[in-house]
C-alpha positions as CSV (number, residue, x, y, z in Angstrom):
1,M,19.5,2.8,12.1
2,P,21.7,5.3,10.1
3,K,20.3,8.8,9.5
4,M,18.9,9.3,5.7
5,P,20.3,12.6,4.2
6,S,18.1,15.7,5.2
7,F,17.6,17.3,1.7
8,A,14.6,19.6,1.2
9,F,13.7,17.4,-1.8
10,I,13.5,14.4,0.7
11,K,11.1,16.1,2.7
12,H,8.9,17.0,-0.1
13,E,5.7,15.0,-0.1
14,A,5.6,14.6,-3.8
15,A,9.3,13.2,-3.6
16,G,8.2,9.7,-2.8
17,G,5.9,9.4,-5.5
18,I,8.4,10.8,-8.1
19,I,11.0,8.3,-7.1
20,L,8.4,5.4,-7.4
21,L,7.7,6.7,-11.0
22,M,11.2,6.9,-11.9
23,A,11.9,3.3,-10.6
24,A,9.0,1.8,-12.6
25,A,10.2,3.6,-15.7
26,L,13.6,2.4,-15.3
27,A,12.3,-1.4,-15.0
28,L,10.2,-0.8,-18.1
29,A,13.2,0.7,-20.1
30,L,15.5,-2.1,-19.0
31,D,13.2,-4.9,-19.8
32,N,12.7,-3.5,-23.2
33,S,16.4,-3.0,-23.9
34,P,19.2,-5.2,-24.9
35,L,20.0,-5.4,-21.0
36,A,16.6,-7.3,-20.6
37,W,18.5,-10.5,-19.8
38,A,20.5,-8.7,-17.0
39,Y,17.4,-7.5,-15.5
40,D,15.8,-10.8,-15.6
41,S,18.9,-12.5,-14.3
42,L,19.3,-10.2,-11.6
43,L,15.8,-10.8,-10.1
44,S,16.0,-14.5,-10.5
45,T,19.4,-14.6,-8.7
46,T,19.0,-17.1,-5.6
47,L,20.1,-15.8,-2.2
48,A,20.0,-18.0,0.8
49,V,20.4,-17.7,4.7
50,E,21.3,-20.7,6.6
51,V,21.5,-21.4,10.2
52,G,22.1,-25.0,11.0
53,E,19.3,-26.9,9.4
54,L,17.1,-24.0,8.8
55,A,17.5,-22.4,5.4
56,V,15.7,-19.7,3.7
57,R,16.5,-19.9,0.0
58,K,14.6,-17.7,-2.5
59,P,15.3,-15.5,-5.8
60,L,15.9,-11.8,-5.2
61,L,12.5,-10.9,-6.5
62,L,10.8,-12.9,-3.5
63,W,13.3,-11.6,-1.1
64,I,12.0,-8.1,-1.9
65,N,8.3,-9.1,-2.3
66,D,8.3,-11.2,1.1
67,G,11.0,-9.4,3.0
68,L,11.2,-5.9,2.2
69,M,7.4,-5.6,1.9
70,A,7.4,-6.8,5.5
71,V,9.2,-3.6,6.4
72,F,6.5,-1.7,4.4
73,F,3.4,-3.5,6.2
74,L,5.4,-2.8,9.5
75,L,5.1,1.0,8.7
76,V,1.3,0.4,7.6
77,G,0.5,-1.4,10.7
78,L,2.1,1.4,12.7
79,E,0.0,4.2,11.0
80,I,-3.0,2.2,11.4
81,K,-2.5,1.7,15.3
82,R,-1.6,5.3,15.5
83,E,-4.6,6.6,13.6
84,I,-7.2,4.2,15.4
85,I,-5.9,5.0,18.8
86,E,-5.5,8.8,18.7
87,G,-5.7,10.0,15.1
88,R,-8.1,10.5,12.3
89,L,-9.9,7.0,12.9
90,S,-10.3,7.4,16.6
91,S,-14.1,8.5,16.6
92,L,-16.8,7.4,14.6
93,R,-17.5,11.0,13.5
94,Q,-14.0,11.3,12.0
95,S,-13.7,8.0,10.4
96,A,-17.3,7.6,9.1
97,L,-17.0,9.2,5.7
98,P,-13.6,7.7,4.8
99,L,-14.7,4.4,5.9
100,L,-17.8,4.2,3.8
101,A,-15.8,5.8,1.0
102,A,-13.1,3.1,1.4
103,I,-15.9,0.3,1.5
104,G,-17.1,1.7,-2.0
105,G,-13.4,2.0,-3.2
106,M,-12.8,-1.8,-2.6
107,S,-16.1,-3.4,-3.5
108,V,-17.0,-1.8,-6.8
109,P,-13.5,-2.5,-8.3
110,A,-14.0,-6.0,-7.3
111,V,-17.4,-6.2,-9.0
112,I,-16.0,-4.6,-12.3
113,Y,-13.1,-7.2,-12.3
114,T,-15.7,-9.9,-11.9
115,L,-17.8,-8.6,-14.7
116,F,-15.2,-9.3,-17.0
117,N,-13.7,-12.6,-15.5
118,H,-16.6,-14.5,-13.8
119,S,-16.4,-17.4,-16.3
120,D,-12.8,-17.9,-15.8
121,A,-12.1,-19.5,-12.4
122,E,-8.2,-18.9,-12.8
123,A,-8.7,-15.5,-13.6
124,M,-11.0,-14.7,-10.9
125,R,-8.0,-15.3,-8.5
126,G,-7.1,-11.6,-9.4
127,W,-10.3,-10.0,-8.3
128,A,-8.7,-8.1,-5.4
129,V,-6.0,-6.7,-7.6
130,P,-7.9,-3.4,-8.3
131,V,-9.1,-2.8,-4.7
132,A,-5.8,-1.4,-3.4
133,T,-4.7,2.2,-3.4
134,D,-0.9,3.3,-3.5
135,I,-1.0,5.6,-0.5
136,A,2.4,7.1,-1.4
137,F,1.7,7.7,-5.0
138,A,-1.8,9.1,-4.4
139,L,-0.5,11.6,-1.8
140,G,2.3,12.4,-4.0
141,M,0.2,13.4,-6.8
142,L,-2.0,15.4,-4.5
143,A,1.0,17.1,-3.3
144,L,1.9,18.4,-6.9
145,L,-1.0,20.9,-6.3
146,G,0.7,22.6,-3.7
147,S,-1.0,25.2,-1.3
148,R,-4.3,24.9,-3.1
149,V,-5.1,21.6,-1.5
150,P,-7.1,22.0,1.8
151,V,-5.8,20.2,4.7
152,S,-9.3,18.4,5.2
153,L,-8.9,16.9,1.6
154,K,-5.4,15.6,2.5
155,V,-6.9,14.0,5.7
156,F,-9.7,12.5,3.7
157,L,-7.4,10.9,1.2
158,M,-5.1,9.7,4.0
159,A,-7.7,8.2,6.1
160,L,-9.4,6.6,3.0
161,A,-5.9,5.1,2.1
162,I,-5.1,3.8,5.6
163,I,-8.5,2.1,5.6
164,D,-7.9,0.5,2.1
165,D,-4.5,-0.7,3.5
166,L,-6.2,-2.4,6.4
167,G,-8.8,-4.0,3.9
168,A,-5.8,-5.2,1.8
169,I,-4.2,-6.8,4.8
170,A,-7.4,-8.5,5.6
171,I,-7.8,-9.9,1.9
172,I,-4.0,-11.2,2.1
173,A,-4.8,-12.9,5.4
174,L,-8.1,-14.4,4.4
175,F,-7.6,-15.2,0.6
176,F,-3.8,-15.6,0.0
177,T,-2.9,-18.2,2.6
178,E,-1.4,-21.4,1.3
179,D,-1.1,-24.9,2.8
180,L,-0.4,-24.4,6.6
181,S,2.3,-25.8,8.7
182,M,0.8,-25.7,12.1
183,V,4.3,-26.1,13.8
184,A,5.6,-23.0,12.3
185,L,2.3,-21.3,12.9
186,A,2.5,-22.1,16.6
187,L,6.0,-21.0,16.6
188,A,4.9,-17.7,15.2
189,G,2.1,-17.6,17.6
190,I,4.7,-17.8,20.6
191,C,6.7,-14.8,18.9
192,L,3.5,-13.0,18.9
193,A,2.9,-13.6,22.7
194,V,6.6,-12.8,23.6
195,L,5.9,-9.3,21.6
196,F,2.8,-8.5,23.6
197,A,4.5,-9.6,26.8
198,L,7.3,-7.2,26.0
199,N,4.6,-4.3,25.4
200,R,2.9,-5.3,28.9
201,L,6.4,-5.3,30.6
202,G,6.7,-1.7,29.4
203,V,9.7,-2.4,27.3
204,L,10.4,1.0,25.3
205,Q,13.3,0.1,23.1
206,T,12.5,-1.2,19.7
207,A,15.5,-3.6,19.3
208,P,13.8,-6.5,21.2
209,Y,10.5,-6.1,19.3
210,V,12.8,-6.3,16.1
211,L,14.7,-9.3,16.9
212,V,11.5,-11.3,18.1
213,G,9.9,-9.8,14.9
214,I,12.5,-11.2,12.7
215,V,12.1,-14.7,14.3
216,M,8.4,-14.3,13.7
217,W,8.9,-13.5,10.2
218,V,10.8,-16.6,9.5
219,C,8.0,-18.7,11.1
220,V,5.1,-17.1,9.3
221,L,7.3,-17.5,6.0
222,K,7.5,-21.2,6.7
223,S,3.8,-21.6,7.9
224,G,2.2,-20.7,4.7
225,V,0.6,-17.5,5.8
226,H,2.3,-14.5,3.8
227,A,5.2,-13.2,5.6
228,T,4.3,-9.8,5.0
229,L,1.6,-10.0,7.7
230,A,4.5,-10.5,10.5
231,G,5.0,-6.8,9.7
232,V,1.6,-5.9,10.7
233,A,1.7,-8.2,13.8
234,I,4.9,-6.4,15.0
235,A,3.5,-3.0,14.6
236,L,0.4,-3.9,16.8
237,A,2.9,-4.9,19.6
238,I,4.7,-1.5,19.4
239,P,3.7,0.6,22.5
240,L,2.2,3.8,21.5
241,K,2.9,5.5,24.7
242,A,5.4,5.0,27.6
243,R,3.6,3.8,30.8
244,D,6.3,5.9,33.0
245,G,4.5,9.3,31.8
246,S,7.9,10.2,30.4
247,G,6.0,11.2,26.9
248,K,8.1,8.9,24.8
249,S,6.4,6.9,22.1
250,P,8.4,3.9,20.7
251,L,5.6,3.6,18.0
252,K,6.1,7.2,16.6
253,S,9.7,7.1,17.0
254,L,10.0,3.9,14.8
255,E,7.4,5.2,12.4
256,H,9.4,8.4,11.9
257,A,12.6,6.4,11.3
258,L,10.9,4.0,8.7
259,H,9.2,6.6,6.7
260,P,12.2,7.7,4.5
261,W,13.5,4.1,4.2
262,V,10.2,2.8,3.0
263,A,9.7,5.8,0.6
264,F,13.0,6.0,-0.7
265,A,14.1,2.6,-0.8
266,V,11.5,-0.3,-0.1
267,M,8.9,0.8,-2.4
268,P,11.1,2.0,-5.1
269,L,13.0,-1.4,-5.0
270,F,9.7,-3.0,-5.2
271,A,8.4,-1.2,-8.2
272,F,11.7,-1.7,-9.9
273,A,11.4,-5.4,-9.3
274,N,7.7,-5.7,-10.2
275,A,7.1,-3.1,-13.1
276,G,9.1,-4.5,-15.8
277,V,7.0,-5.7,-18.7
278,N,8.7,-6.9,-21.8
279,L,6.6,-5.5,-24.7
280,S,8.2,-7.5,-27.5
281,G,6.3,-10.6,-26.1
282,V,2.9,-8.7,-25.3
283,S,0.1,-10.4,-27.4
284,H,-3.4,-9.0,-28.0
285,S,-4.8,-11.0,-25.1
286,D,-2.2,-9.3,-22.9
287,L,-3.3,-5.9,-23.8
288,L,-7.0,-6.3,-24.1
289,G,-7.9,-9.7,-22.3
290,P,-10.4,-9.9,-19.7
291,I,-7.7,-9.7,-16.9
292,P,-6.0,-6.5,-17.8
293,I,-9.3,-4.8,-18.8
294,G,-10.8,-5.9,-15.5
295,I,-7.7,-4.6,-13.6
296,A,-7.6,-1.2,-15.5
297,L,-11.3,-0.4,-15.3
298,G,-11.6,-1.7,-11.9
299,L,-8.8,0.9,-10.8
300,F,-10.1,3.6,-13.1
301,L,-13.7,3.4,-13.1
302,G,-14.4,1.5,-9.8
303,N,-12.6,3.8,-7.6
304,Q,-14.5,6.9,-8.8
305,I,-17.8,5.1,-8.9
306,G,-17.5,3.4,-5.7
307,I,-15.6,6.2,-3.5
308,F,-17.7,9.0,-4.8
309,G,-20.8,7.2,-5.0
310,F,-20.6,6.0,-1.6
311,S,-19.6,9.4,0.0
312,Y,-22.3,11.3,-1.8
313,A,-24.8,8.8,-0.9
314,S,-23.8,8.6,2.9
315,V,-23.8,12.4,3.1
316,R,-27.2,13.0,1.5
317,L,-28.6,10.1,3.6
318,G,-27.2,11.9,6.7
319,I,-25.2,9.1,7.8
320,C,-22.0,11.3,8.0
321,E,-20.9,14.8,7.2
322,K,-18.6,16.3,4.5
323,P,-15.9,18.8,5.5
324,A,-17.5,22.3,4.7
325,D,-14.1,23.6,3.1
326,I,-14.1,20.9,0.2
327,G,-16.7,20.7,-2.6
328,W,-18.0,17.5,-4.4
329,P,-15.6,18.1,-7.4
330,A,-12.7,18.1,-4.9
331,I,-13.9,14.9,-3.6
332,Y,-14.5,13.3,-7.0
333,G,-10.8,14.2,-8.0
334,V,-9.5,12.4,-4.8
335,S,-11.7,9.6,-5.8
336,L,-9.8,9.4,-9.2
337,L,-6.4,9.4,-7.6
338,A,-7.5,6.6,-5.3
339,G,-7.3,4.5,-8.3
340,I,-3.7,4.5,-8.5
341,G,-3.2,1.1,-7.3
342,F,0.5,0.5,-8.7
343,T,2.6,-0.9,-5.7
344,M,-0.3,-2.5,-3.7
345,S,-2.1,-3.7,-7.0
346,L,1.4,-5.2,-8.3
347,F,1.9,-6.8,-5.0
348,I,-1.5,-8.5,-4.6
349,G,-1.1,-9.5,-8.4
350,T,2.3,-11.5,-7.5
351,L,0.2,-13.4,-4.5
352,A,-2.9,-14.0,-6.9
353,F,-1.1,-15.5,-9.9
354,A,1.8,-17.9,-9.0
355,S,2.2,-18.6,-12.7
356,P,4.2,-16.1,-14.9
357,E,1.9,-16.4,-17.7
358,H,-0.5,-14.0,-16.0
359,A,2.3,-11.4,-15.0
360,T,2.3,-9.5,-18.1
361,A,-1.5,-9.0,-18.1
362,V,-1.6,-8.1,-14.4
363,R,1.2,-5.5,-14.9
364,V,-0.2,-3.9,-17.9
365,G,-3.7,-3.7,-16.4
366,V,-2.1,-2.1,-13.2
367,L,-0.1,0.3,-15.1
368,A,-2.9,1.4,-17.4
369,G,-5.4,1.8,-14.5
370,S,-2.9,3.7,-12.5
371,T,-1.9,6.0,-15.3
372,M,-5.5,7.0,-16.1
373,S,-6.4,7.6,-12.6
374,A,-3.3,9.8,-11.9
375,I,-3.7,11.9,-15.0
376,A,-7.5,12.2,-14.6
377,G,-7.5,13.0,-10.8
378,L,-4.8,15.8,-11.6
379,L,-6.9,17.2,-14.2
380,V,-10.0,17.1,-12.2
381,L,-8.4,18.6,-9.0
382,R,-6.7,21.5,-10.8
383,L,-10.2,22.6,-12.0
384,A,-11.8,21.9,-8.8
385,L,-9.1,23.7,-6.7
386,R,-8.5,26.4,-9.1
387,G,-7.9,29.9,-7.4
388,N,-7.9,28.0,-4.1
389,E,-4.6,29.3,-2.5
390,V,-4.6,27.8,1.1
391,H,-2.5,29.7,3.6
392,Q,-2.3,27.5,6.4
393,P,-0.8,28.1,9.8
394,A,2.4,26.2,10.5
395,A,0.7,24.2,13.1
396,Q,-2.0,23.3,10.6
397,A,0.4,22.6,7.8
398,R,2.5,20.2,9.9
399,A,-0.8,18.3,10.6
400,A,-1.4,17.8,7.1
């Protein structure tokens, strides 16, 4: 895999969020300009890969949503595995507060969406759209506050978002699976068995895992289960530690290699492909209908109520402990930032509604809820962390 440029800007935590925002803004600008036809034509261009009788033929939009997002979920799976084995989620004491906060941050937004859409069976397909947090965007917004942010607050948001991603993976697997092809599913299962056999045999090179993983992705795609879940399955098979005591970590090496590509290519491309909303055709129902209102309020109100409420209640009940160096106002600010759904919410929205008639409503709701959450979260955190200049030791700063 070629090296990405090592500019200081690329290493900055906020860079990924800024580029995501630029990609979304470009999509909105193009879709509301005389070049809208070119934008739509580009995304609908059909690309095909054929090997003998096997053919995968999709428009560019679905190659991005099904293919590139599998790479994103591969990275998410690597992060989840590492955190569970030796990181922030490796003990109940460490994971209790973000775990309970994440449960609140997933359940309350779904309830709020349901309150607005319970009478419409078709609209209820979107109940999961506001439960997701865009980890890159949320951390990027937090990074804009610089050294005032305590390490423990970054850790809380990171752990919360990782658990939220795990919940999103479960939702996709359980609720967005189409008619199953048992033959393709069986072939995917064989590929998965081969991946874990490579792990047990102590294979440290990532190339065999990637090659088998590509075959498994095609099988999962043909099976009816959403293809992005293949990325998670591949991640679980990658060894965290070498068995020969060499200290090598194939998982960490692959995670490190994927980070810049996902942050600066995969996610911006997804945002560019899915954030375009042609406002000339937006009706009153698109802006103020139950679907966009349910999504926007689910993201904005649901996360702050769910995350902060569950966190406060669990600490007061003695179930878990709050880090001593962060106050409740700072946790409330992070609860607001967690309402930035953006790429993850847009992605779940594409799964929930196959028909294009709901696409605009979903995008409007996600963009509105995410924007309100980002602005409110930054304002609250600026006040909560005022004068809180944190001079971190070098090792602690790297851990953040």
